[in-house]
N, C-alpha and C positions, 0 to 999 in steps of 0.2 A: 397480458400473456405474451410470451415470446412468439414471434412469427417464424419459427424455425422448421415447422413441418414434422417435428418429432412425433407428435401424437398420431397424426395420420399414418406415418411410416410404421410405427410400432403396432397400430391397430390392424393394418393390412398384413403385417408380418405374422402376428399372432393368429389372425383369421385364416391365413393360408396353412398354418400348422394344424388346424382342427380338421378332422376327417370330414369329407364332403357330405356324408349322410347326416351328420349332426347339423351342418350348416343348412342343408336342405330342409330338415325338419324344423329348424328355427324359423324358417320363412313360411312354412305351411301350417303348422299346428297352432293350437290356441296359445295365446301369449306370445305371438310372433315378435321377434326382435329382442327377446330377453337375453339370449346368449350373446348377441352382438353388443348389447348394452354392457354386459359384464366384461367383454373383451375391451371395449373402449375405456372402461374404468381402469383395467390393468395397464392399458396403453398410456393413460395419463400419468400413472405412477412411474412407469418405465421412462417416460419423457422427463419427469422430474429428476430421476436418478442420472439420466444421461446429461442433462443440463448441469447438474452438480459436478459430475466428472469433468465436463468441459471447462467449468469455472475454476477448477482446482489450480489450473495454470495461472489464472489471474490472481488467485488468492496468495500467490507467492510474491506479489508486488504490492507495496503499501499503497500506491496510487490507485490500484484497481480492485483491491481485495474487499470482501464483505466485512461488515463491522466485527463479526465474531473472530476474524483472523487477525485483527489488529494486535490483540494481546499476545498472540503466539509470535508474531514478528517482533513485537517489542521485547519479548523474552530473549530472542536471539541477540539483540544489541544491548540488553541489560537496561531497558528503559523503565523508569518508575511510572506506572500507569496512573491516570487521573480517574475521576468519576466516569462511570459508564454512560452518564447523561451528557458528557462532553466528548462526543465522538470526533468532532472536528479537531479539538485540541489534542486528543490522543493520537489521531492519525498524523498530524503535523509533527508532534513531538517525537514520534517514532521515526518518521521520515527524515527529520533533521537532527537526530540524536548525535551522530558523529560530528556534524557541523557545530552544534552547541558545545560538545565536549572539547573540541579542539580550540575553541575560542572562549571557553568558560571564563567568566569574570570580567569580560569586556563590556563596555556600555552598548555597543551595537547589538550584541547578543541579547542583553537584557531588554532592549527596546523591541527586538524581534519577538521576545517571549510575550510581551503585552498583546501584540496583534495576533500572534499565532495561537495563543491559548484562549484569550478572551474574545478576539474578534474586534476589539476596540482599537482606535488610534491611541498611541501612548508615547509619553516622554519620560525618560529617566534622567534624574538630576543627581549630581554628586555633591553632598553637603560640604565637603572640604573646599570645593571651589568657590563657595559663597562666603568664606571667612575673611574678615578684615585682617591684613597682615602687612608686614614691612617688605619693602622691595629687596630682592636679592639678584645676583648676577645672572641667574638663569632666566629671569624675566626678559621679554622683548624690550627693545628700547622705548617703545611707545605704550608700554603696558598700563601706564597710569595717566595717559592723556584722556581728557574727557571728550567724548564724541556723542552727539545727540542720537546717532543711529545705533551704535553698538553698546552704549553704556560706558561707565567709567573704567572698565577693565578690571583685572585681578587686584583686589584689595584697594581699589580706588575710592575716591570720595563721591558722595551722592551729588548729582547736579539737579537741584530742585527746579531748574529752568526747563526741564524736559518733561512736560505733562504726559507724553506718550509712554515714556519709560515708567512713570509713576503708575499709570494704569496697569502695567504688567507686573508691578512689584507683588511679591508674595506667591506668585504662580511659578510654573515651570520655566518661564522666560524671564525671571527676575535677574537683572544684571547687577544689582547692588550688592555690597558687602555687608556682612552681619557679624555680630559677636557670637561666639560659639554657644550652643545650647546642648548641655549634656544629658538632658532628660530623654527618656525613651519616648519616641514619638508615637502618636496615635493617629487614626484617620481623622482628617479635618472635615467636619460636616459641610455638605454642600449648602450654599445659601438658598434661602427660600424664593429668591427671584433671580432674574437674569443679571449677569455681571454688568455693573454700570460704571461709568466714569466716576472715580472717587477723588475726594480732596486729598492732598498729600499726606496730612496727618492721619487721616483714616486708614491709609495704606501702611505708613511706616511705624505707627505706634502699636504697641502690644507685643507679646511674646511670639517669637518665630522659632518653631521647633524643627525647621528643615535644615538649619545650618549646623554642621558638626563634623568632626573628622571621621566618625564612624557611620555617618548616616547616608543612606541612599534612598532616593524617593522615586516611586512609581506613580506618575500622574496619567490618568486615563480618562478618555472622553466617551461616556456611555451613550450620549444622545446621537441619533442618526440625523444626518443632514440630507433632506430630500429636495431635489432641484425641480422647480416647475417653470415652464416656459410659456410665453404668450398669455400672461394673465392680464385681465382688465382691472386696473387699480380702482379703488372706491374713492369718490370725491371726498375731500376732507376740509379744504379751505378755499372758498370761492371757486374760480376756474383754473387756478394754478397749483393748488395743494392737493395731494392725493395720499391715500394709504396703500401700501403694497398689497395688503390683505384685501381680497375682493369683498369681504363682509364689512370692512370699515374698522377693523380692530387695529390697535397698536400691537405689533409683534416684533420680535427680535429677529433680524436677518442673520443667517448662519453662513459660515465659511465652508465651502466644499473642500474636502481634503485633496490637496494637490501635491503632497509629498511623494516625489517620484523615486528618490533614492532609498536604499535599504532592502528592497526586494523581499519583504517579510510576509507578503500576502500569498497564500497558497503553497503549493509544493514545488513549483518550478523555480530553481535557482535560489541562491542565498543573498546575492547582492552585497556581500560583505565588503568587497573592495571599494564600492562606490558609496558607502555609507557616509552620511553627513548629518549634522544636527538640524532639526527642523526649525523653521522660522515661525513666528507667532501667527502669521497669516496663512499657514499651510494646514492647520489642524481644524477639525470639525467642531468649532466653538462659536458662541455668539460673537458677531462682528462688532468691534468697538469703533466708535467714530474716529478716533485718532489713528487707529490702525488702517481704516479705509483711506484716511487722508494722508497716510505716510507716503511721501513721494521722494525719490532719489534721482538726481540728474547727473549724467556724465556726458560731457562734450567729446564725441569721438569723430573719426573721419566719416563714419557712416552717417552720423547725425549732420555733419557739415554738408555731406552730399545731398541729404534730404532738404537742407535749407537753401540750396542754390536757386530753387524756383520761387523763393519768397519775393514778392514785389519789392524792389528797392535794394535787394541784396546784391552786392558786387564783390569782387575779389578782395578789395581792401577791407571790407567789413567782415568777410569770412576769415581773413587773416587775424582780425581782432578777436574773433571767437576762438580761433585756433590757439590763442595764448592760454585759454582755459582748458585745453585738451588734457584729459586724464584726471581732472579734479572731480572729486565726489562731493556733490552739493546736496545736502539733506534738507528738503523743504523748499517750497516755492518762494518763500521770502528770501532765502539765501541766494537762489538763482537770480531773482530780480535785483538783489543788492549787488551781486557780482557784475552783472551786465550793465548796471547803472554806473559803474566805474570805468567803463570803456570809453574811448574818445567819442564814438557815435552813440552815446547813451540815449539821446533823444529818440533815435530810430529804434534801438533795441528794446526800449521800455514802452513802445506803443503796444496797445492791447493786442492788435492783430499779430504783430511780429512776435511778441512774447508768448502768445498762444502757440504759434508754430514752433518756437524754440522748445517749449515744454513738451510738445508732441514728439519732436525728433530726439530729444535728449533723455526722455524718461527711461530709467534703468529697468530691466526686466526683474530685478531682485528687490522689489519693494512692495508694500501692501497695495498701493493704488494700481500698479501694473498687474498684479496677480488677481486681485479681487474684482476689479472692474473688467468689463468686456475688453478682450484684447483686439488689436487691429486685425482686419481680415487677412492681411499679408503675413501675420505672425504665426509661428508654429505653436504658440502657447494656447492653452485651453481657453474656453470662453469666459472664464472667471466665475464669480459667485453671484453677481448682480449686474443687471443692465437695464437701461431704459430706452425705449424706442418711441420716438415722436412720429416717425413714419415707418410703415411695416417693413421689416427686414433691414432697417438702417439704425443700429444703436447709436446713441449720442456718444461721440468720441470721448476718450478718457480725459483729454485736456480741457474739455468743456464741462466736466463734472467735478463737483467739490463735495466734501463731507462737511456736514454742519448739524448742530443741534436744532431741531425744529419743534421743540416742545411748545413754543409760542407761535410757530409758523413764520417767524421773521428771519430773513437772511438777505445778505448783500454781498455779492462777489463779482468783481469786474471780469468780463471776458468769459463768464460761465453761463451755461444754459440751464443746468439743473443742479439742485442741491439734494443730497441723500442723507437721511438720518437713520443709520442702520440699527441703532439701539431702540428706536421706537417704530421702525418700519414705515417711515414717511418720506415723501419726496415733494419738492416744490420747484416749479419752473421759474426761472428768473427772467423777467421781462414779460413779453406777451404770452398769453395762454396758447397752448398747442392748438393748431388748426384742426387736427383730428384726435379722436380719443387715443391716449397713449397706451402702450402695452409694456409690461415689465416681466423680467425673468429674475428669479431669486431662489434662495434656498432657505428652508425653515427647519427647525429642530423638533424632534419628537422621540420619545423613548423607543418606539417600535412601530411596526406596520399595522396600526389600529386606526380605523377611520379612513376617509378618502385620502388618496395620495398617489404619487407616481411610482409606488413600489410594485413589485411583480405580482400579477394576478393570473395564474395559469388557467383558472376556471373561465375567466373572460376571454382569454386567447383561444380556448378550445371551441368556443361557440361560433357558428356560422352566422355572420352578420347579414341582415336583410337590407338595412338602410343605415346611412351615416349622416349625422348632423355635425356641422362645424362652422366656424366663423363668428360665433356669438349671435346676438340678436334674440329673436323670439322663437319659442317652441310652441307651435299651435297644436290643437287637437288632431289635425290631419297628419302631423309628423309622428304621432304615436298611434299606430293602428291597434286593432283589438288583439292581434297575435303577431309573433315574430320577434326578431332581435334588432333593437335599435341601438346604435353605438354613437356616442358623442366623441368626436375625434380630436379635441384640443382642450386646453385649460381656460377657455374664455368664460365670460359671464353670460348667462342666458335668462331671459324673462319667460317664465312658463305661463301661458294664457289658459284658457278653460281646461277643466279637469277631463279625465278619460271616463267615458260613460259606457264603454262596451268592451271590457277587458275579458279575454278568454285565456290566452297563454302568452303574456307579454313580458319581454325582458328589456329593460332600459339600463344600459351600462355605459361606463366610460372606457375608452380605449386604454390599454395598458400604457403606463408612463404619463398619463394625463390626470388632471384634477379639475373638472369643470364645476363651476358654481352656478346652481340653479336657484333663482330668486323668485319669490312669489309675494303678492300683496293681498292674497285672500286664500281661503282654504283650498287645498289641492285634493280633489276627490277622485278615487279610483272605484268605479262601480262595475261589478262583474256583469257580463252579458249572459252568463250561463252558470249553472250550479258547478261547484268544484273547479272554479277558475284558478289560474296560477299567475303569480306576479313576482318578478325579480327586479330589485333595484341594486345595482352593483357599481361601486366606485364613484358614486355621486356625492356632492356636497350640496345640501338643500338648506336654504336659509332665506332671510329677508328682513327688511327693516320693520314692518308692522308685525304684530303677533298673528300667527296663523297655525294651522295644523294640517297634517296629512291624514285624510280620512279614508278608511276602507269600508265600502258598503257592498252589500250583496253576499254571495256565498263563495268562499275560497277554500280550496283543498290545501293550498300551500302558498304562503307569502314569505319571500326571503329578502332580507336586507343584508348585503355583504359588502365589506370594505367601504362602507359609506359613512357619511357624517350628516346626521339630521341635527342641525345646529342646536346645541344645548344652551345657547345664550350666555349671558354674563356681562361683566363690565367691558366697556369698549377699550379702556386703558387702565393703567395701574394707578392713575392719579385719584385721590379722594374725590368722591362726588361724580365719578365718571358716568356718562350715560350708559344705560343698560340695553344690551341687545336681547331681543325676546327669545324665549325658549320655543323651539318648534316641536309640537306635540304629535305623537302618533296615536290617533284615536280610531278605535274599531267600533263601527256602528252596525256592522253586519256580523256574519259568522265566519270565523277563520279556524279551520281544523288544526293547522300547524303554522305558527309564526316563528320564523328563525331570524335571529340577530347574530351575525357572525363577523368578528373583527371590525366592529363598527362603534361609532360614538353616536349616542341617541339621546334625544330629549325625553320628556315624560311619555310613558306608555299607559293608556287607560282605555276603558270602554265607554260607550255612550248609548243611552236608551237600552234597547234589547241586544246590543252588541255582545259578542262572546268569543273568547279565544279558548279552544279546547286544550291546546298545548302550546306553551311559549318556551322556546329553546334559545338560550343566550350563551354564546361562547366567546371568550377572549374579547370582551367588549366593555364599554363604559356607558352607564345609564345615569343621567343627571337631571335633577329637577331644578327649577328656577328659584324656588322659594319655599313657601309652606306646603305647596302641593306635593303629593307623593310622587316619587320617581316612577314607581310601578304600582298601578292600582287596578287589579283584576279580581272581581268578586266570584269568579268561577274558573274551572279548569285547573290545570297543573302547570307549574313553572319549573323549568330545569335550567340551572345556572352552572356553568363550568368556567372558572377563571374569569370572574366578572367583578368590576368595581361599580358600586351603586352609591351615588351621592344624593342622599335624600331618603325619605321614608319608603318602606315597602309594604304593600297590603295585597296579599294573595290568598287564594283558597288552599292550595297544596304546593309544597316546595320540596324540590330535590336540588341541593346546592353543594358544590365542592370547590374548594380554593377560592371562595367568594368573599369579598370585602364589602360589608354593609356599613357605610358611614351614615347611619341614621337608624331609626327604630323600625323594626320589622314586626309585622303582625300577620301570623299564619293561622287561618281559621281551623284547618283540619290538621291537628297534630298527631292523629293516629296513624298517619301515613307520611312518607317522605323522610328526609334526613338533612342535616346540615353538618358537613364534615370539613375539617382543615380550613376553617374560615375565621372571620372576626366580625363582631357585631357590637352595637351600642345597646346599653340597657335603656328601658325595660323591655327588650324585644321578647316576643313569644314565638319560639322556633321549635321545630320537631327534632327530637333526638340529637342534640348537639354532640359531636364526636371530635375530639382533638381540636376544639375551637376555642377562641379567646374573646374576652370582653374588652372593648375599647373604653377606657375611662375618659371622662370629659377632659378636653384640653390635650389629649395625646397627639403629638405630631404624627401626621399620617402621610400627607402628600407634599411634594415639593411645591406644587401650586394647584389650586382648585379653579383657577381662571382659564377657561378655554382660550387658547391663543398663546399662552406661555409655553416655552419649550418643555418644561417639566410638568405639564398637565397630567395629573393622576399618576405620576411617577412616585413610587414609595420613597419618602425622604430618607436620606442616609442616617438621620438622627432618630428614625422611628424605632419602636421596640423590636427586639430580636424576633418575636413571634410573627411580626409582619414581614420581616426580611426573609425568614427561612421557615415559615410555618406551613408551606404547602406540603403535599404528600411526599413529593420527591425532594424536598429541601430547598425549593425556590421560594420566591416571595409570593404573598397572597394578592390576588387581584387580577386585573386585566392583562398585565405583563408577566404573569407567572411563567408562561412558556418560554420566555427569553432565558431562563435559568441563570440570571445574573450572579447570585451568590455562589453558584456552583462553578461558574467560570472564573470568578475572582479568587475563590479558594484554590482552584487549579493553578492560577498565577502565583499565589503564595507558595505552593509546593514547589513549582518549578524555579521560582526565584531563589528559594533557599538552596536548591540543588546547584545552581549555576552562578550564584553570587560570589564575589571575593570573600575569602575567609575573614571573619571577625567584624563584618559590617552589619549594621542594623537597618532593615528595610522599613519603610512606611509607605502606605498606599493612600492616595488622594483622588477622589472622584471630582474632576474639574467640572463636569456637567452631570 
């Protein structure tokens, strides 16, 4: 409620207008205060009217107006409105209507539309620029020269000696030339796994529907890249090999969006004059090994000044390096080859000297400089991945190399650590680190479901009683019977004995962190009183051995919010990969209300006389590890809103909306409850299905069912339409229904047709 004092003001104003005799009788006779209460009701309504009048001035400005006023302002500038469920897109399209109209048909405006309307990072490609053609006099002199960094140029020949460019073929950063394709393009299905380094023929063979005179492509990145700092990597190979993921999974490292030009985010400014095409390392996509290893070197006067302090460097040797000034050398092998041709090659090719040259000459416009941690003296951001052998001291860029570590084997002279971004692995070269290392990296996910560094206003609003940080052990003494306990970083913690006296306890992660809590035995929460309360917020709970979280005693409310109770699954994508156990949530006492909100959870069941009177699940994923049911409750009622269930469901009574059951559901009480706008597998027994659909065996549903993949439980773009748009408001069914992806993409289609050049044919590709 607004703290403007209007209610008190109007209450006193009205009270003074009432004759004194009535005010006196209201305080003396039976039912005292009735007249005063009536006056306060009138005052509240008067305050609402006054606030509405005050806000009318703000409603004249698109940046400040209420949602209802957007359409009226849009009418003034003749804007075609989008769905009412895309308020952000409507507000921005109205605010930038004149900007769009003046520059209609240009590539910068079309790229702005992607981020303005959908909220995704986007790249627009023009099909005619990808056509193989003959040289003409309007081409630059070097248009057809092959360059490993920029590709062959307009109409040039493919250079199969550049594996990095082959990795990018077929996507928005494809620099090769193609024969024209006159077919009308359709959306290209997103692959079922993370983009991997491909063999040349796998990339170049097959029809390419993106090259044509009339074709224009909209490539957008649906996944979010969340950055976590200070993570303790899990041991993977002896004392030198580690997994970035603290649970020991192979994951795909993501690139944090670092595209600064364009100004397409929000309402402030257009950024049109400083627009430039994005580089492949600037978009929120899975990080490729060769992109991380892409290094470009330029010998400049600044680099020469930094090399003056190198032992053995003198004026004559600096003059030799000055001969290379201004040359752009792509790749460390080219740099080494060039300096090996200098008169003092024996000095320049020494490991220590060459390392200093790489550090001084590394260009800021290359994958390695942007993705790896930048030097402290640089104004550049901290990159997308870094490794610290000592606290607060990231390993320098020149001592890091990119490598494939599927077999954990690597050899690189002058390097300290090798990173495999496609598998989320790192290995120290030489001696094992003296102290446990820490890493910072970005991972991909469709939305803020499960533990993560995303915004959590509920956690910020709580008053914290004690804070735990620095990793190590969490003892029973660290978790009192009541109060708010906050974990202040993303380190790994070993949880020792369970809590045996819970009264009103909140265990939460600080906003912006993702701590990993590991156990090697059951974690028991025992209430010390009837109707106790327990909240777990922002935590990732897992462990190598199989265990469960057990609720014993009497609870009025247990809430699991923005957390991940590890659903288990394969450690890697390789066949025969070891399995990480599913952490089960077991109720052996009585819980009146159990809430699962924006979380990923393993199996939920009761044990012995355990009972859950009401289970409420919203915007969450519940997954089983195998033949066991994902939800197994023989009493009480279950309410599901926007939930994805991987496994069978056995409940007594069910109320479900926009829920995806990839498994057989058995509901015992079909006289009550409902199942609406959902999908289920036969032969499920459900109450009163309404606007729901049956999943036939073999139907493609998710991009991935393996927890750890960026597309975990994301609806596959090749899934049936009823999964894509079957929710009540036209969004997808399942845990990510509230993201309204189909509605946002449809808004992009409408705005693209409005501002595209006449006669061109658009196509839309989900890159992630």
